[in-house]
C-alpha positions as CSV (number, residue, x, y, z in Angstrom):
1,M,-81.0,82.1,49.8
2,Q,-81.9,80.5,46.5
3,V,-84.3,77.6,46.0
4,N,-83.7,75.0,43.3
5,T,-86.5,72.4,43.2
6,N,-84.6,70.2,40.7
7,N,-84.2,66.9,42.4
8,G,-82.0,65.3,39.8
9,L,-80.2,62.0,40.2
10,N,-77.0,63.7,41.3
11,N,-79.0,65.6,44.0
12,R,-77.0,67.6,46.4
13,G,-80.1,69.3,47.9
14,P,-83.4,70.4,46.5
15,W,-83.1,74.1,47.2
16,S,-80.9,77.1,47.5
17,G,-82.8,80.3,46.9
18,P,-86.1,82.2,47.8
19,I,-88.9,79.9,48.6
20,E,-91.1,80.2,45.6
21,L,-92.7,76.8,45.1
22,H,-95.4,75.9,42.6
23,T,-98.1,74.1,44.5
24,G,-99.8,72.5,41.5
25,K,-99.8,68.7,41.3
26,V,-98.4,66.8,38.4
27,E,-101.4,64.9,37.0
28,I,-101.3,62.0,34.6
29,M,-104.6,60.9,32.9
30,R,-105.4,57.4,34.0
31,D,-107.9,54.8,33.3
32,K,-110.2,54.8,36.4
33,K,-110.5,51.0,36.4
34,S,-106.9,50.0,36.0
35,G,-105.0,53.0,37.0
36,M,-103.1,52.7,33.7
37,G,-101.9,55.8,31.8
38,L,-104.1,56.5,28.8
39,L,-101.5,55.7,26.1
40,P,-102.8,54.1,22.9
41,G,-104.6,51.1,24.1
42,L,-103.8,48.6,21.4
43,F,-100.0,49.4,21.6
44,L,-100.0,49.0,25.3
45,A,-102.0,45.8,25.2
46,L,-99.5,44.3,22.7
47,L,-96.6,45.3,25.0
48,F,-98.3,43.8,27.9
49,S,-99.1,40.5,26.1
50,F,-95.6,40.3,24.7
51,G,-94.1,40.7,28.2
52,N,-96.3,38.0,29.6
53,L,-95.5,35.6,26.8
54,Y,-91.8,35.9,27.7
55,G,-92.4,35.3,31.4
56,Q,-92.6,38.9,32.7
57,E,-94.4,38.9,36.0
58,V,-97.2,41.4,35.9
59,F,-96.6,42.7,39.4
60,R,-93.1,43.7,38.2
61,D,-94.3,45.2,34.9
62,S,-94.2,49.0,35.2
63,R,-96.3,49.2,32.0
64,A,-99.3,47.5,33.7
65,G,-102.0,49.2,35.6
66,I,-101.5,49.3,39.4
67,N,-104.7,47.2,40.0
68,D,-103.5,44.5,37.6
69,R,-100.1,44.4,39.3
70,V,-101.7,44.1,42.8
71,N,-104.1,41.4,41.6
72,D,-101.3,39.4,40.0
73,L,-99.3,39.5,43.2
74,L,-102.4,38.5,45.3
75,R,-102.8,35.5,43.0
76,K,-99.2,34.5,43.4
77,L,-99.0,34.8,47.2
78,T,-100.2,32.0,49.5
79,L,-102.5,32.7,52.3
80,E,-99.7,32.3,54.9
81,E,-97.5,34.7,52.9
82,K,-100.3,37.3,52.8
83,I,-100.8,37.2,56.5
84,S,-97.1,37.4,57.1
85,L,-97.1,40.8,55.2
86,L,-99.6,42.4,57.5
87,G,-97.1,43.3,60.3
88,H,-94.6,46.1,60.1
89,E,-91.7,43.6,59.8
90,N,-92.3,41.9,56.4
91,P,-90.3,38.8,55.8
92,A,-88.8,38.1,52.4
93,I,-90.8,36.0,49.9
94,S,-87.8,34.4,48.3
95,R,-89.7,32.4,45.7
96,L,-91.0,35.6,44.2
97,G,-87.9,37.6,44.7
98,I,-89.5,39.9,47.2
99,K,-87.2,41.4,49.7
100,A,-87.8,41.8,53.4
101,Y,-89.1,45.3,54.3
102,N,-89.6,47.1,57.6
103,W,-92.4,49.6,57.3
104,W,-91.5,51.6,60.5
105,N,-89.7,54.8,59.9
106,E,-89.9,58.2,61.5
107,G,-89.3,61.6,59.9
108,L,-91.0,64.2,62.2
109,H,-88.4,66.8,61.7
110,G,-85.7,65.0,59.8
111,V,-84.9,61.3,59.1
112,A,-84.9,59.8,62.6
113,R,-83.0,57.0,64.3
114,A,-80.9,56.1,61.2
115,G,-77.6,57.8,61.7
116,E,-76.5,61.0,60.1
117,A,-79.3,63.2,58.8
118,T,-80.2,66.9,58.9
119,V,-82.0,67.7,62.1
120,F,-84.6,70.4,61.7
121,P,-86.5,72.2,64.6
122,Q,-89.1,70.1,66.3
123,A,-92.6,70.1,64.8
124,I,-93.9,72.8,67.2
125,G,-91.0,75.0,66.1
126,M,-91.8,74.5,62.4
127,A,-95.4,75.5,63.1
128,A,-94.1,78.6,64.8
129,S,-92.6,79.7,61.5
130,F,-96.2,80.0,60.1
131,N,-94.5,79.4,56.7
132,D,-96.1,76.5,54.9
133,S,-94.0,77.0,51.7
134,L,-90.8,76.6,53.8
135,I,-92.1,73.5,55.6
136,R,-92.9,71.9,52.2
137,V,-89.2,72.3,51.3
138,V,-88.3,70.7,54.7
139,G,-90.5,67.7,53.8
140,D,-88.8,67.6,50.4
141,V,-85.3,67.5,52.0
142,I,-86.4,64.8,54.4
143,S,-87.6,62.5,51.7
144,T,-84.4,63.3,49.6
145,E,-82.3,62.1,52.5
146,A,-84.6,59.1,53.1
147,R,-84.3,58.0,49.5
148,A,-80.5,58.3,49.7
149,K,-80.4,56.3,52.9
150,Y,-82.7,53.7,51.4
151,N,-80.6,53.4,48.3
152,L,-77.4,53.1,50.3
153,A,-78.8,50.5,52.7
154,S,-80.3,48.5,49.9
155,G,-77.0,48.6,48.0
156,A,-75.2,47.3,51.1
157,G,-77.6,44.3,51.1
158,H,-79.6,45.2,54.2
159,Q,-82.9,46.8,55.0
160,V,-83.6,47.3,58.7
161,Q,-85.9,49.4,60.8
162,Y,-85.7,53.2,60.1
163,T,-84.1,52.8,56.7
164,G,-87.3,52.5,54.8
165,L,-89.5,55.0,52.8
166,T,-92.7,54.8,54.8
167,F,-92.7,57.6,57.4
168,W,-95.1,57.6,60.4
169,S,-95.2,61.4,60.4
170,P,-96.6,64.0,60.8
171,N,-98.4,64.1,64.1
172,I,-101.5,66.3,63.4
173,N,-103.3,65.9,66.7
174,I,-104.5,69.1,68.3
175,F,-102.4,70.4,71.1
176,R,-105.5,71.1,73.2
177,D,-103.9,71.2,76.6
178,P,-100.4,72.5,77.6
179,R,-99.9,69.5,79.9
180,W,-99.7,67.0,77.1
181,G,-96.1,65.7,76.8
182,R,-96.3,64.9,73.1
183,G,-97.6,68.4,72.2
184,P,-94.1,69.4,70.9
185,E,-94.6,66.8,68.1
186,T,-97.7,68.6,66.8
187,Y,-98.3,71.8,64.9
188,G,-100.1,73.5,67.8
189,E,-103.6,74.1,69.0
190,D,-105.3,75.4,65.8
191,P,-106.9,73.0,63.3
192,F,-106.4,75.4,60.3
193,L,-102.7,76.0,61.0
194,T,-102.2,72.2,61.7
195,A,-103.9,71.3,58.4
196,S,-101.9,74.0,56.4
197,I,-98.5,73.0,57.8
198,G,-99.3,69.3,57.8
199,T,-100.4,69.4,54.1
200,A,-97.2,71.3,53.1
201,F,-95.1,68.7,55.0
202,V,-96.9,65.8,53.4
203,N,-96.6,67.2,49.9
204,G,-92.9,67.7,50.4
205,I,-92.4,64.2,51.7
206,Q,-94.4,62.5,49.0
207,G,-93.0,64.5,46.1
208,R,-94.4,65.7,42.8
209,D,-93.8,62.8,40.4
210,G,-97.0,61.8,38.8
211,R,-96.2,58.1,39.1
212,Y,-93.8,57.4,41.9
213,L,-93.9,58.5,45.5
214,K,-90.7,59.9,46.7
215,A,-91.6,58.6,50.2
216,A,-94.8,58.0,52.0
217,A,-96.3,60.2,54.8
218,C,-98.7,59.2,57.5
219,A,-101.3,61.4,59.3
220,K,-101.4,60.3,63.0
221,H,-102.9,59.6,65.5
222,F,-106.5,59.1,64.2
223,A,-108.1,60.5,66.2
224,V,-108.9,62.6,69.4
225,H,-105.5,61.8,70.8
226,S,-103.7,64.2,73.1
227,G,-103.1,62.6,76.5
228,P,-102.9,61.8,79.2
229,E,-99.8,59.8,78.3
230,A,-99.9,57.5,81.4
231,E,-103.4,56.3,80.3
232,R,-103.0,56.5,76.5
233,S,-103.3,52.7,76.0
234,R,-106.6,52.5,77.9
235,F,-108.0,56.1,77.8
236,N,-111.5,56.7,76.5
237,A,-111.9,60.2,75.0
238,V,-115.5,61.3,75.4
239,V,-116.4,64.0,72.8
240,D,-119.5,65.0,71.0
241,E,-119.8,65.0,67.3
242,K,-119.4,68.8,67.0
243,D,-116.0,69.0,68.7
244,L,-115.0,65.8,66.9
245,R,-115.7,67.2,63.5
246,E,-114.7,70.8,63.9
247,T,-111.6,70.4,66.0
248,Y,-110.2,66.8,66.2
249,L,-110.9,65.6,62.6
250,Y,-110.4,68.8,60.6
251,A,-106.7,68.4,59.8
252,F,-107.1,64.7,59.1
253,N,-109.9,65.4,56.6
254,Q,-107.7,68.0,54.9
255,L,-104.6,65.8,54.7
256,V,-106.8,62.9,53.3
257,G,-108.0,65.4,50.7
258,A,-104.4,66.3,49.9
259,G,-103.5,62.7,49.2
260,V,-101.7,61.5,52.3
261,T,-100.9,57.8,51.7
262,T,-101.3,56.5,55.3
263,V,-103.4,57.2,58.4
264,M,-102.4,55.8,61.8
265,C,-105.1,54.8,64.2
266,A,-104.5,55.8,67.9
267,Y,-104.1,53.8,71.1
268,N,-107.1,55.3,72.8
269,S,-110.9,54.8,72.4
270,I,-113.4,57.4,71.3
271,N,-116.8,57.3,73.1
272,G,-116.1,53.7,74.0
273,E,-114.9,52.4,70.6
274,P,-111.2,51.6,70.3
275,C,-109.6,53.6,67.5
276,C,-108.0,50.7,65.8
277,T,-111.0,48.4,65.7
278,G,-113.7,51.1,65.5
279,I,-116.2,51.0,62.7
280,K,-117.3,54.7,63.3
281,G,-113.9,56.2,62.8
282,L,-112.2,54.0,60.3
283,Q,-115.1,52.7,58.2
284,T,-117.9,55.2,58.5
285,I,-115.9,58.4,58.4
286,L,-112.4,57.6,56.9
287,R,-113.4,55.1,54.3
288,N,-117.0,55.7,53.4
289,E,-117.4,59.4,54.0
290,W,-113.9,60.7,53.1
291,H,-113.3,58.0,50.5
292,F,-109.8,57.3,51.8
293,E,-108.3,54.4,49.8
294,G,-104.9,54.5,51.3
295,Q,-103.2,52.5,54.1
296,V,-104.4,52.4,57.7
297,V,-101.6,51.3,60.1
298,T,-102.1,50.8,63.9
299,D,-100.0,52.6,66.5
300,C,-97.4,50.3,67.9
301,G,-98.9,47.7,70.2
302,A,-102.4,49.1,69.9
303,L,-104.0,45.7,69.1
304,N,-102.3,44.1,72.0
305,N,-103.7,46.7,74.3
306,I,-107.2,46.0,73.1
307,A,-106.7,42.3,73.5
308,G,-105.3,42.9,77.0
309,N,-108.4,44.7,78.1
310,K,-109.9,42.1,80.5
311,A,-113.3,43.9,80.6
312,A,-113.8,43.6,76.9
313,K,-113.2,39.8,77.0
314,L,-112.0,39.6,73.5
315,S,-109.6,36.9,72.2
316,R,-106.5,37.8,70.2
317,A,-108.1,36.2,67.2
318,A,-111.2,38.3,67.6
319,V,-109.2,41.5,67.9
320,A,-107.2,40.7,64.9
321,A,-110.3,40.0,62.9
322,A,-112.0,43.2,64.1
323,A,-109.1,45.3,63.1
324,V,-109.1,44.0,59.5
325,K,-112.9,44.4,59.3
326,A,-112.6,47.9,60.6
327,A,-110.1,48.9,57.8
328,V,-106.7,48.2,59.2
329,N,-104.2,47.2,56.5
330,L,-100.9,47.0,58.5
331,E,-100.1,46.5,62.2
332,C,-97.2,48.0,64.0
333,G,-96.7,44.8,65.8
334,D,-97.2,41.1,65.1
335,M,-100.6,40.3,66.3
336,L,-102.1,40.1,62.8
337,Q,-99.2,37.9,61.7
338,N,-99.6,35.6,64.7
339,D,-103.4,35.4,65.3
340,L,-105.2,36.1,62.0
341,M,-104.9,32.5,60.9
342,D,-106.7,31.4,64.0
343,A,-109.4,34.0,63.2
344,L,-109.7,32.5,59.8
345,K,-110.1,29.0,61.2
346,Q,-112.8,30.3,63.6
347,H,-114.6,31.9,60.6
348,L,-114.2,35.4,62.2
349,I,-112.6,36.6,59.0
350,S,-112.5,35.5,55.3
351,G,-109.8,35.1,52.7
352,P,-111.2,37.9,50.5
353,E,-111.1,40.3,53.6
354,I,-107.4,39.5,54.1
355,D,-106.8,40.2,50.4
356,S,-108.6,43.5,50.7
357,A,-106.5,44.4,53.7
358,L,-103.2,43.6,52.0
359,T,-104.2,45.5,48.8
360,A,-103.5,48.9,50.2
361,D,-100.0,47.8,51.4
362,L,-99.1,46.4,48.0
363,R,-100.4,49.5,46.1
364,L,-98.2,51.7,48.3
365,Q,-95.1,49.5,47.7
366,I,-95.8,49.7,43.9
367,R,-96.1,53.5,44.1
368,L,-92.8,53.6,45.9
369,G,-91.2,51.6,43.1
370,F,-90.3,48.5,45.1
371,F,-91.0,46.0,42.3
372,D,-89.7,48.1,39.4
373,D,-86.3,48.4,37.7
374,P,-84.4,51.0,39.7
375,A,-83.5,52.7,36.4
376,N,-87.2,53.6,36.0
377,V,-87.5,55.1,39.5
378,P,-86.5,58.8,39.4
379,Y,-85.0,58.8,42.9
380,S,-82.8,55.7,42.6
381,G,-79.6,57.7,42.0
382,Y,-79.6,59.6,45.3
383,G,-76.5,58.9,47.3
384,S,-74.4,60.1,50.2
385,D,-74.1,63.6,48.7
386,S,-77.9,64.0,49.2
387,I,-77.5,63.6,53.0
388,H,-76.8,66.4,55.4
389,N,-75.2,68.5,52.6
390,P,-74.5,72.3,52.9
391,S,-77.8,73.3,51.4
392,H,-79.7,71.1,53.8
393,V,-77.8,72.5,56.8
394,S,-78.5,76.1,55.6
395,L,-82.2,75.2,55.4
396,A,-82.2,73.9,59.0
397,R,-80.7,77.3,60.0
398,R,-83.3,79.2,58.2
399,V,-86.2,77.2,59.7
400,A,-84.7,77.7,63.2
401,Q,-84.5,81.4,62.5
402,E,-88.1,81.6,61.5
403,S,-89.3,79.5,64.4
404,M,-87.9,81.6,67.3
405,V,-90.4,83.8,69.0
406,L,-89.5,87.1,70.7
407,L,-91.7,87.5,73.7
408,K,-90.2,90.5,75.4
409,N,-87.7,93.2,74.4
410,N,-87.0,96.3,76.4
411,G,-84.9,97.6,73.6
412,I,-81.7,95.7,74.3
413,L,-82.2,93.5,71.2
414,P,-80.7,93.3,68.7
415,L,-77.4,93.3,70.5
416,E,-74.5,95.5,69.4
417,K,-71.4,93.4,69.6
418,N,-69.0,96.3,70.2
419,K,-71.1,97.3,73.2
420,Y,-70.4,94.1,75.2
421,P,-66.7,93.2,75.4
422,S,-67.5,90.3,77.8
423,I,-70.5,88.0,77.6
424,M,-71.5,85.3,80.1
425,V,-73.6,82.4,78.7
426,L,-75.3,80.4,81.4
427,G,-77.5,77.4,81.8
428,A,-77.4,73.7,81.2
429,N,-79.5,74.1,78.1
430,A,-76.9,76.4,76.5
431,S,-74.7,73.4,75.9
432,S,-77.3,70.6,75.6
433,L,-77.7,68.5,72.5
434,D,-81.1,67.3,73.8
435,V,-82.7,70.7,73.5
436,L,-81.5,70.9,69.9
437,M,-82.7,67.5,68.8
438,G,-86.1,67.2,70.5
439,S,-87.8,63.8,70.2
440,Y,-87.9,61.5,67.1
441,H,-84.6,62.9,65.9
442,G,-81.7,62.0,63.7
443,I,-78.0,62.6,64.5
444,S,-75.9,65.3,62.9
445,G,-72.2,65.7,62.9
446,N,-72.7,69.5,63.0
447,M,-74.9,70.2,66.0
448,V,-74.3,73.8,67.1
449,S,-75.3,74.5,70.7
450,F,-76.5,77.9,71.8
451,A,-73.2,78.6,73.6
452,E,-71.2,77.6,70.5
453,G,-73.4,79.7,68.2
454,I,-73.0,82.8,70.4
455,A,-69.2,82.3,70.7
456,R,-68.9,81.8,67.0
457,A,-70.9,84.9,66.2
458,C,-69.0,87.1,68.6
459,G,-65.6,86.1,67.3
460,P,-62.2,86.1,69.1
461,A,-62.3,89.8,70.1
462,I,-65.2,89.3,72.6
463,A,-64.7,87.4,75.8
464,V,-67.4,84.8,75.9
465,Q,-67.7,82.5,78.9
466,Y,-69.9,79.5,79.7
467,D,-71.1,78.0,82.9
468,Q,-73.8,75.4,83.5
469,G,-75.0,77.4,86.5
470,Y,-77.7,75.1,87.9
471,D,-78.9,71.6,88.1
472,N,-82.7,71.0,87.7
473,K,-83.0,69.1,90.9
474,D,-80.5,71.0,93.1
475,T,-82.1,74.1,94.6
476,A,-79.2,75.0,96.9
477,H,-76.0,75.0,94.8
478,F,-75.3,77.2,91.8
479,G,-72.4,78.3,89.7
480,G,-71.4,81.2,87.5
481,I,-73.1,83.9,89.5
482,W,-69.8,85.6,90.5
483,A,-68.4,85.5,87.0
484,A,-71.8,86.7,85.6
485,G,-71.6,89.8,87.8
486,M,-68.3,90.8,86.1
487,A,-69.7,90.4,82.6
488,D,-71.2,93.1,80.4
489,L,-74.1,90.9,79.3
490,I,-75.7,87.7,80.5
491,I,-77.4,85.2,78.2
492,A,-79.2,82.6,80.3
493,V,-80.5,79.6,78.4
494,M,-83.2,77.9,80.5
495,G,-86.3,75.9,80.1
496,L,-87.4,72.3,79.5
497,S,-86.0,69.4,77.6
498,P,-87.3,66.2,75.9
499,V,-86.6,64.2,79.0
500,L,-89.0,66.4,81.0
501,E,-91.8,66.5,78.4
502,G,-92.5,64.0,75.8
503,E,-93.8,60.5,75.0
504,Q,-94.5,58.0,77.6
505,G,-91.2,56.2,78.2
506,D,-89.0,58.7,76.4
507,A,-89.4,61.6,78.8
508,F,-87.9,59.5,81.6
509,L,-87.5,62.4,84.0
510,S,-91.1,63.5,83.8
511,E,-93.0,62.7,87.0
512,T,-96.1,61.9,85.0
513,E,-94.8,59.6,82.3
514,G,-94.2,62.4,79.8
515,D,-96.9,64.9,80.7
516,R,-96.5,68.1,82.8
517,T,-98.5,69.3,85.7
518,S,-97.9,73.0,85.3
519,M,-96.4,75.6,83.0
520,S,-93.6,76.5,85.5
521,L,-89.9,76.2,84.9
522,P,-88.1,73.9,87.2
523,V,-87.8,75.4,90.7
524,S,-84.0,75.5,90.6
525,Q,-84.0,77.6,87.5
526,M,-86.4,80.2,89.0
527,I,-84.1,80.5,92.1
528,Y,-81.1,80.8,89.9
529,L,-82.5,83.5,87.8
530,K,-83.5,85.5,90.9
531,K,-80.0,85.2,92.2
532,L,-78.6,86.4,88.9
533,R,-80.8,89.4,88.9
534,K,-79.8,90.2,92.5
535,A,-76.1,89.8,91.7
536,T,-75.9,92.2,88.8
537,K,-77.6,95.1,87.1
538,K,-76.2,94.2,83.8
539,P,-78.6,93.2,81.0
540,I,-80.0,89.6,81.1
541,V,-81.4,88.0,78.0
542,V,-83.3,84.8,78.8
543,V,-83.7,82.1,76.1
544,I,-86.3,79.5,76.8
545,T,-86.2,76.0,75.3
546,A,-89.5,74.1,75.4
547,G,-92.1,72.5,73.2
548,S,-95.1,74.0,74.9
549,A,-96.4,76.9,76.9
550,I,-94.1,78.3,79.7
551,D,-95.1,80.6,82.5
552,I,-93.2,83.7,81.2
553,A,-94.8,86.1,83.7
554,S,-92.9,84.4,86.5
555,I,-89.5,85.4,85.0
556,E,-90.4,88.5,83.1
557,S,-89.3,91.0,85.7
558,Y,-85.8,89.4,85.9
559,A,-85.1,89.6,82.1
560,D,-84.5,92.4,79.7
561,A,-85.5,90.2,76.8
562,I,-87.0,86.8,76.4
563,V,-86.8,84.5,73.3
564,L,-88.7,81.2,73.0
565,A,-86.4,79.0,71.0
566,W,-88.3,75.7,71.2
567,Y,-86.2,72.6,70.3
568,S,-84.5,74.3,67.5
569,G,-82.6,71.6,65.6
570,E,-78.9,71.2,64.7
571,Q,-78.4,74.9,63.7
572,G,-80.2,76.2,66.8
573,G,-77.0,77.9,68.2
574,N,-76.3,79.7,64.9
575,A,-79.9,80.7,64.4
576,L,-80.2,82.1,68.0
577,A,-77.0,84.2,67.4
578,D,-78.5,85.4,64.1
579,V,-81.6,86.6,66.0
580,L,-79.8,88.1,69.1
581,F,-77.2,90.0,67.1
582,G,-79.7,91.3,64.5
583,D,-78.7,89.3,61.4
584,Y,-82.3,88.1,61.4
585,S,-85.3,90.0,62.8
586,P,-87.5,87.5,64.7
587,S,-90.6,86.4,62.9
588,G,-91.8,83.3,64.8
589,R,-95.3,83.3,66.2
590,L,-96.9,81.3,68.9
591,P,-98.8,78.3,67.6
592,V,-100.3,77.9,71.1
593,T,-101.9,80.1,73.7
594,I,-99.8,80.8,76.8
595,Y,-102.4,80.9,79.6
596,Q,-101.9,82.7,82.9
597,S,-102.2,79.4,84.7
598,I,-103.1,75.8,84.2
599,S,-106.0,76.5,86.5
600,Q,-107.7,78.4,83.7
601,V,-108.2,75.3,81.6
602,P,-110.5,72.4,82.2
603,A,-109.5,69.0,83.6
604,Y,-106.8,67.3,81.6
605,N,-109.0,64.3,80.7
606,D,-111.9,66.5,79.6
607,Y,-111.9,66.5,75.8
608,N,-114.6,69.1,75.4
609,M,-113.3,72.2,73.7
610,K,-115.2,74.6,75.9
611,N,-112.7,77.1,77.5
612,R,-109.8,75.6,75.5
613,T,-107.5,77.3,73.0
614,Y,-107.9,80.8,71.6
615,R,-111.0,79.6,69.7
616,Y,-113.0,79.1,72.9
617,F,-111.2,80.6,75.8
618,A,-112.3,84.2,76.6
619,G,-110.2,84.9,79.7
620,P,-107.0,86.8,80.1
621,V,-103.8,85.2,78.9
622,Q,-100.1,85.9,79.1
623,F,-99.6,85.7,75.3
624,P,-102.3,85.0,72.7
625,F,-102.0,82.5,69.9
626,G,-100.1,84.1,67.0
627,F,-98.1,86.5,69.2
628,G,-94.5,87.4,68.4
629,L,-92.4,90.6,68.4
630,S,-90.1,92.0,65.7
631,Y,-87.2,94.4,65.5
632,T,-89.3,96.6,63.2
633,S,-92.9,97.9,63.0
634,F,-95.5,97.4,60.4
635,A,-98.5,99.4,59.3
636,Y,-101.6,97.7,57.8
637,A,-104.2,99.1,55.4
638,W,-106.9,97.6,53.3
639,K,-106.0,97.4,49.6
640,S,-109.3,95.8,48.8
641,E,-111.9,94.9,51.4
642,P,-114.1,91.9,51.0
643,K,-117.6,92.2,49.5
644,T,-120.4,92.7,52.0
645,S,-122.5,89.6,51.1
646,Y,-121.8,86.0,50.2
647,T,-123.5,82.7,49.6
648,G,-122.2,79.1,50.2
649,G,-120.4,78.6,46.9
650,D,-118.5,81.9,47.0
651,T,-115.0,82.7,48.0
652,I,-114.0,85.7,50.2
653,H,-111.2,87.6,48.5
654,F,-109.4,90.5,50.1
655,S,-106.0,92.2,50.1
656,V,-104.0,94.1,52.6
657,T,-101.0,96.5,52.2
658,V,-98.3,96.1,54.8
659,K,-95.6,98.7,55.2
660,N,-92.3,98.2,57.0
661,K,-92.0,101.5,59.0
662,G,-88.9,100.5,61.0
663,V,-85.2,100.3,60.3
664,F,-84.8,96.6,59.9
665,D,-85.6,94.4,56.9
666,A,-87.9,91.8,58.3
667,A,-90.6,89.3,57.7
668,E,-94.2,89.9,58.8
669,L,-97.0,87.4,59.3
670,V,-100.4,88.6,58.1
671,Q,-103.1,86.7,60.0
672,A,-106.8,86.6,59.0
673,Y,-109.4,85.5,61.6
674,I,-113.2,85.0,61.2
675,Q,-115.7,86.0,63.9
676,Y,-118.9,84.1,63.8
677,P,-122.6,85.1,64.6
678,N,-123.5,85.0,68.2
679,L,-124.9,81.5,68.3
680,P,-124.4,78.7,70.8
681,R,-121.0,76.9,70.6
682,M,-119.6,79.1,67.9
683,P,-115.8,79.8,68.2
684,L,-114.9,83.2,69.5
685,K,-112.7,83.5,66.4
686,E,-110.8,81.2,64.1
687,L,-107.7,81.5,61.9
688,K,-108.7,81.0,58.3
689,G,-105.8,82.5,56.4
690,F,-102.2,83.6,56.9
691,K,-99.2,84.6,54.8
692,K,-95.6,85.4,55.7
693,I,-93.8,88.0,53.7
694,F,-90.4,89.6,53.7
695,I,-90.4,93.4,53.5
696,E,-87.4,95.6,53.3
697,K,-87.3,98.7,55.5
698,G,-89.3,101.6,54.1
699,N,-91.1,99.4,51.6
700,E,-94.6,98.0,51.4
701,K,-96.2,94.9,49.9
702,T,-99.7,93.9,49.1
703,I,-100.9,90.5,50.4
704,S,-103.9,88.8,48.8
705,L,-105.8,86.1,50.7
706,S,-108.9,84.0,50.0
707,I,-111.3,82.1,52.2
708,P,-113.8,79.8,50.7
709,V,-117.2,80.3,52.3
710,R,-117.6,76.6,52.8
711,E,-114.7,76.9,55.3
712,L,-117.2,78.7,57.6
713,Q,-119.5,75.7,57.9
714,K,-120.1,74.3,61.3
715,W,-121.4,70.9,62.4
716,D,-125.1,70.7,63.1
717,L,-125.7,68.2,65.9
718,P,-129.5,67.6,65.3
719,T,-129.0,66.8,61.6
720,H,-125.5,65.3,61.8
721,Q,-124.1,67.3,58.9
722,W,-122.3,70.4,58.0
723,R,-124.3,73.6,57.9
724,L,-123.5,77.2,56.8
725,Y,-125.3,79.4,59.3
726,P,-126.6,82.7,57.8
727,G,-125.8,86.0,59.6
728,E,-123.2,88.6,60.2
729,Y,-119.6,87.6,60.3
730,G,-116.4,89.5,61.0
731,L,-113.2,89.4,59.1
732,I,-110.3,90.5,61.3
733,I,-106.7,91.1,60.2
734,G,-104.3,91.1,63.1
735,K,-100.8,90.4,64.3
736,N,-102.2,87.7,66.7
737,A,-105.5,86.3,67.9
738,G,-105.8,89.1,70.5
739,E,-105.1,92.1,68.3
740,K,-107.4,93.7,65.7
741,L,-105.8,95.9,63.1
742,L,-108.4,95.8,60.4
743,K,-112.0,94.6,60.5
744,S,-114.7,94.2,57.9
745,K,-118.2,92.9,58.3
746,I,-119.6,90.4,55.9
747,N,-123.0,88.8,55.6
748,I,-123.6,85.1,54.7
749,R,-127.0,84.4,53.3
């Protein structure tokens, strides 16, 4: 596969070869006060004055500094018009030639809810790839398709919800508990992995142009938001500052540092303070400490939830004013548009505060090129050939390949086609589109189900059959068992779907409004698998679809091999066939811990991190974080060990040689963990570096990684600040969080 990062005006897809992306940002020297490029000042001033003399509106003048453009527009807008622009449905301002705009768009794993688009694996599947370079390309493709859709919709004279350029993705909340229904939208349980994949995704979405954003990304939901779904609009997450800083805010801080344009505040409260009116989170930390100057948007209906809290006894005007004072710039909803004028009349808010709130929105629209001549915006030529084209489809297949995790293999995989003249594919999920698309998805005209992908890979010489086999609620009636007994091989596709786990309201078959109560498969599936095993001694390969941890131990004895396929996108069927038949050696790794039982973790509504995730859970597990099997074997050796002693400003450099000792060309994931001194509330270990590499059989490659020592700081509760604790640390190189292959001791002084 070749990668071409040239996103020209006749863009047919931004890649087609090995993922070798330059991560450096394009920088343009700018005047700090005006944001204007440092061209010869006199020449630019003359141009500016000349344009104004002939009636050029400054806010439309791409030669002017961004602050001057915003200030010009603020002067031209009436107070009523300004307030009307603070909700996600912006009306047109006809007298200024400003078109209507709907800010709400979704792009979690492809442009969502707007017709044909490339559908990539769900976010948890992308995290399982542990390939941040690959996910950056995914973000790039999503924004390419978004620009094309925006251009086409605008050209047709309409702009409706889900056709804009402002994406409320990614979801970088920590998947702290396997019961959370929205966990599949995240990048897993680890802050470092979440930050790494999230940063790559944001960089891909927002593009590399030094002046214009390709599209805008949003880090959500700020913060400490991971269920329960049924209580999310009123839940109060109680968490101390140490867990807050080290776990729940880490990825947000990293994405803010990487330049994400928007942050979405969550529905819930933190320690009694609603996230969307909270001074501590939005002002003290996000604005003042992290110096975030971008846009803050509310989650949809969050302000209405706060106003509806009878115990708080706050009027709608008071809530609207509190949100603006806290740092909210845009509401997903219409409360600011409807009630902010009342707040102004009651002297709860001032005109300059409204101007300040709107400024971030206008800056973002200018950076997207909304007020500029399209000829000057580098993405204005994208059209229909930039949407769901062959290169984008191929990328979806590759991401799905890299996401799939092989959990068990008794040697049957990879399958030899000539060994199995007849194959029985079973299970409702084998033909389901839901388990390909996941939540927050687009629509593709090329969805390849697992049954279709297997049949296509086998070709006409092999007798492939399909039977639904079971219904999730019927525990007495089953199909396909007799036919399966006559086949040479059985592939049973089982598991969950987005209607069983997901967001409140979307997962409509969930008994707990989207969440789960256990890690078990539906009872009917367990009964069915037992009947299959009893009916035949032929090999059974089980494929699990899910967005979270599944009790694998309960089915392990009935299966010869088990593959966790997640919600694998439009090319899931082809990718699964690639893995099963050995065209691709599995390289996916678990971004979550699979516990032995839900009973091992604390109560769902307990947000303390003690005994949660691989960082703090010391008990036995089914599969550790980072686990995944391959069709080959790798040997590790130090190329260069780290030094023995470091101080706070240093960086830990080291390199490892990895040799492919097997008979398959394959990718390997090198994982670097830090063990901390034996001090109270230190993590057991933490991922602090990883790199995925492809190594041909019999060959070896050297991998170099670096860990800044400042990454080892922990939050000191008494002083309310970060502190680097001196002592002995361990650097562990392993294939997962539970396996040590190489270890080196280092001292921090």
